[in-house]
N, C-alpha and C positions, 0 to 999 in steps of 0.2 A: 688316447688320454689327453685331455686339455690341461695345459699348465695355466693356473690362475694365481692371482695374488691371495695368499693365505690370510694375511692380516692387512686391513685397509691402510694402516699407518706404516707398513713396511713393504716397499716395492719388492718384487720377486727377485731382483738382483742384489738387494741390499743385504748381503750376507758377509760375515767376516772373511776377509781374503785369505786368512791362513787355512781355512777349511775348504778342501776341494771335493768333498763328498756330499751326497744328498743329506740334507738335514734329517736327523732320525726322529721321526714322530709318526704315530699311527695315522692312517688315512681311511676315511669312511666315505661311502657314497651317500648321496642325498636320500637314497631309498632305505638307509639305516641298516644295510647289510653289514654283517660282521667283517672286519678286515681279515685278509688272508696273508700269512707270511710268505714271502718269496725267498727261496733259499739263496743266501749270499747277498741279499740286499740289506741296506742299513735300516730301512723302514718297513712298513707293512702296506699291503696293497689290497684293494678289492678287485677281483679278477674281471668283473663285469660292471664297472662303475658308470653311473649316469653323470657324475660330477666328481672331480678329483682336485684336491688342493695339496700342493707340495712345493716346498722351497728347494731351490737349487742354487749353488754358488757359481755355476757357469752353465751356459747353454750353447750347444753347437747344433746348427740346423743344416741338414743336407736335403733340400727339397727337390733335387733333380734339376733339370734346366727348364725347358718349356713343357709344361705339363697339361695345359688345357687345349684341346684340339680346336683349331681355327675352323669355324663353321661359316659357310657361304651358301646362299640360295641363288639359283640362276633363274632367270626369266623363263617361263614355260615349263617349269618342273611339273605342274599339275597336268600338262598335256603329254608328257613324255611317254607314258604307258608302261615303260619298263621300271624295274626297281631302282631306287636311289638310296645310297647309304654311305657311311664313312668306313674306310678300310682299316679299322682299328677297334679295339675293345669289343670284338665280336658283334659289331653293329651291322655287319653285312653277312648274309647267308651265301657262302660261296658255292653251295650245291646248285644254286640257280644258274650259274654260268655254264654248266655242262652243255657242250654243243652250241654255245651261243657266243656273242661278241660283246664283252664289256669294254667300257671306256674308263680309264683311270685318269684322274685329274691330279697332277702334281708329280714331280720327279725328284723328290727327296728320297731318303732311305726307305721310307714306308712305301713310296710309289714303286720302287724297284722290287721290294718284297711282295707287293700285291701282284706284280706281273707274274712272279713265280707261283704264287698261291692260285691265281686264276688258271694258269696253264696246267698246274697239277690237278686242278678241279675239273679239267676237261674243256676249258674254253677253246673255241675254234680259232679265234684270233683275238688280240688285245690291242686297243688303241691306248697309247700313252701320251697324254696331252700336257704340255708345259709351256711356260712363257720363254724359258731359256734352258738349254741343255746343260745338265749338271754331270760332272764326272761320276761314273760308277766305278767300283774298284773290284778287280779280280781277287779271289780268295788268297792266292799266293802272295799278292802284294800286301794284303792285310797281315798275313802271317809274317812276312819279312819285317814289317814295321814293329809288330808286337813281340818279336824275339830279339830285337836289336839292342846291342850294348850302347850304340851311338845312334841317335835319331837319323834316319836316311834323309838326304836332301830332297827338296821338291823335284829337282831335275832327275834324280835317281828313281823317285816314285813314278813319275810320268813315263820315263824310259821303261821301267818294269811293267807298266801297263800295256805297252805297245804290242807285244805278242797277241794279247787278247783283242785289242782294238783292230789289229790288222785283219782279224778274221771277219769282221763285220761287213766291209772295211770302214774304218773311221780313223781320224787322227786326233789323239788326245791333246796334242799340243795346240790344236786349233780351237779348243773350247774357251768360252769367255772367261772361265775361272782360272785359266793358266796364264800368268803374267811372267814372261821370260825374256832373257836377253837374246841377241840376234843368233848366237851360236848354240843356244839352248843348253848352256852349261849351268845356268842359274835360273831358278824360277820360284815364284810364290804361287800357291794354289789358294784362290780366294773365291768362295762361292757361299751362298746363303744357306745351302742345305748340306747336311752330312752326306758322306759317301754311302750309297747303297752298295753293299758288299755281297758278291755272289757271282758264280760263273754262268748260271742258267740264263741270266739276262742277256749275255752275249750270244749264247746258242739260240735263244729265241729270235734275236735279230738275224742270225745266220740262216735260220730256217723260215724266216718271214712270218713268224707267229706273233711278233709284236711290231707295231708301226708307230714310230715316234712322230708326233705332230707338234710343231712349235708355233704357238699362237695363243690367242685369247678366245674364250667362248663368248659368243654373242647371246645365244639363247638355245633353248631346247625345243624340239618339235617331236611329234610322235615317232619314237624309235630313231631319233636323229639328234646329233649334236651339231649345231650350226655355229661355225667359226666366224670371227670378225672378217676373215679373208673372203668369206662367202662359201668356203668348202663345207660340204654337208657329210658328216660321218655317220654311217649306219651303226647304231649301238643298241643292244638289248638291255644294258644295265649301265648305270653311272656310279662309279666308286670314287669318292672324294678323299684325297690324302693331301691336304693343303698345308700341312705343318701344324705347329703348336704355338701357343702364346704363353707368357709367364703367368704365374699366380700372384696377383697383387696382394693377396692376404698374407703372404710371407713378410712383406715389409711391415704390415700392421701388427702381426703377431710378435715380431721381434722388436717393434718400436723403432724402426729405422728412420732416421732423418738424413744421415749421410753415411755412406759406406767408405771406409778407409781400407783398401784392399778387401780382405774378407772380414774385417772387424766392423762391428756396428757402432757408429758414433764414437769412435776411438776408445771403445770399452772392450778391454781384453777378455771380459767375461762373456761377451756375445760374439758369435762367429757364424757366418753363413757361407757355405761353399756349394756352388752348383756348377754343372757343366755349362760351357758356353755354346750358344747356337752357331751352326754353320762351320765353315772351314776358312782359316786365314793363317797360313804358316809357310815358312820356307824350309822347315825341318819337321819330321813327324815321328813322335815317340810312342804313339799308340792310337788305335782306332776304337778302343773300348774304354769303359769307365774305370776298370780296375787299377791300371798303373797310376793314374792321377788320384784315384780315391784313397789308396793306401797312403800316399804321400801327404795328402791334405789332412787325413784323420790323424796320422802320427804327428804332423806339424802342430795341429791344435792341441793334441795331448801334451806336446812339449810345452806350450805356453801355459797350459793349466798347471803343469808341474813347476814351471819356472816363469812366473808372471813378470819378473823383472826384465826378462828377455823380450817380452811383448812390449813393455814400456820403451826399451831401447829401440826396437823396430819402429814403433809408432812415432817416437821423437826424431827418428832419422829423416823424416820428410820424404822418404823414397816411395812410399806407397801412394798410388793414385787415389783420388777421392771421387765420389759420384753420388748424385742425388737422383731421385725418381724423376722421370719425364712423363708426366701424366697425359700430356697431349698426344704423345706417341704410344701410350700404354706400356711404358717400359719401367718396371720397378727398379729400385736402386740396387737390389741384390744381384741382378743379372749383369755380368760383364761380357763385353764382346770378346771374341777369341783372342785377338791381339792383346787387349788389355789384360786378360786373364793370364796369358803367357808372360806378360811383363811382371805381374804380381808373383808368379812362380819364380821368375829369375831373381827378384828381390829377396824372396824367402830363402833361396839357396845361395845367395851372393857372398855370404860370409859376414853380413851384419850381425847375424846370430851364429857364431862359429859352430855350435852344436848341431844346428839344422843343416849347415853346409856339410858337416861330416856325415850326418844321417843320410843326406841325399845322395852321397857317393855310392851307396849300396843298392839303389833302386834298379839301376840298369842290369846289374848282375842278377838280382832277384827275379826281375821280369824275364830274362833269358832262361834262367834255370827252370822257372815254372812253366814257361811256354814249351820248351823242348822236352820237359818231363811229360807234359800232356800230349804234345804233338811233335814228335821227332820228325826231322826233315823228310826222310825217305818215306816214312809211314804216312805223313800228311799228304805228300804228293801222290802217292799210290791211291789213297782213299779219295782224294779230289778227282783223280783221273777215272777211277771206277764210277764215281757218281756222274761224271761228265758223260760217259758212254751210256749210262742208264737214261740220262736226259736226252741224249741223241735218239734213242729208241722211242722215247715218249713224243718228241717234237717233230720228227721228220715224217712227211707224208709217204704213203705207200708207193707213190709213183716217183719219188725223188731218187734218181739214179746216181747222184753225186756220192763220191766216197765220204764216209764218215770222217769228219775232221779230227785229227789227232789232238790230244790235250796239249795246249801250247807251252806248257812248262815241264821241263825234265829235271831230274836230280842234279845233273851237272850244271844246268843253267842257274838253278836257284842256289846251289852251293857256291858257284863263282860270284853270284850277286851278293851273297852274305859275306864272302871273303873281301870283296871290293869295299863293301860298306864298313867292315871292321878296319880295313887299312886306311881308308879315307877319314873315317871318324877319329882314329888314333892320331893321324897326322894333324887334323884340325885341333885336337886337344893339345898336342905338343906345341903347336904354334900359339895357341891361346895362352898356355902357361908361360911360354917364353916372353910374350908381350907383357904379361902381368909382372914378370920378374924385373922388367926394365923400369916399371913405374916406381 
């Protein structure tokens, strides 16, 4: 349903501030279909409208992050002979890779997922081509983060990855995205792509079913990918997962000139929240949308109900501002990861006391929901069971090596959780003591 101006002399946002609900009036489509009442709604709707006009007193927009796939053509695609497609939105038929060798271009989360999908579909081997190696994340580490009361530090996250990386073998501390001090007690993880999360990726390396190639593609030749280095990779198919770009129509739809935090043009009635692309953090409170989404939805609900608090926040001058950068194709509504984290800190800082109090419960809620759905022992047992099934799928008949044990045990993960709780509580106590001195 498109939101449009219902009356030319009244902008869509020019509604009396005391009313926070949809203006009650019937809505008809241009096709003159009769309006249909929606239970519980203040107005009436046409279920299949060609055109809808409706007034709102506030609009919150949650467009996702980068939503449009980045599409790139390589020289020689017309000569390649194999199939070429994008590894998303069902644009590639994975049945084609059975018994063959696909090349996947891109090592973000979708790249790692495509390795798994190709091997499950019977690929003999997979090339994974990227300009720089991004960290992939074992399932247990993602689980650790998503059940945490206190966000684990970057150093703890990288250390928790080591049992899986030792299997390859590889050193997660050596990746470009890991910026650490000398003794590796503190670190920031900073990479342009999200973590690909899964255990099969590491098993595929162990059994030699995926080969990582760092470099740039020069061109394609018949059944070959020619690299800038001169290496020629035999490939029957090319699957592109090059990331996404933002939707510039969001700025236009919401009338954005300047974003102030998640507010449009300092107008508390317009709000845009999207996930930030990439990774840039020293602590990690979640690897999924849900923990951040519930906080931001409830935050804006607070401002809708208490608009004076929004005015207090906007007048504080603490929120960063941002305009679109058209040369870089970056709309104003997209914040980078570090900026978005800063906005979250301002929202929960106590400038609006009610929001600070509300935010105190999210860690507990997150842990309760995660452990309710995935208790520690059950989660580890199921992950290990899946691990051994993938071992059977990936190992060659002539491979006489012992099947590798699942790298994580109940005791290891239980100790890791306890350590994170202790260190997190200690950090919180230090922070509270410092604030009390001010």
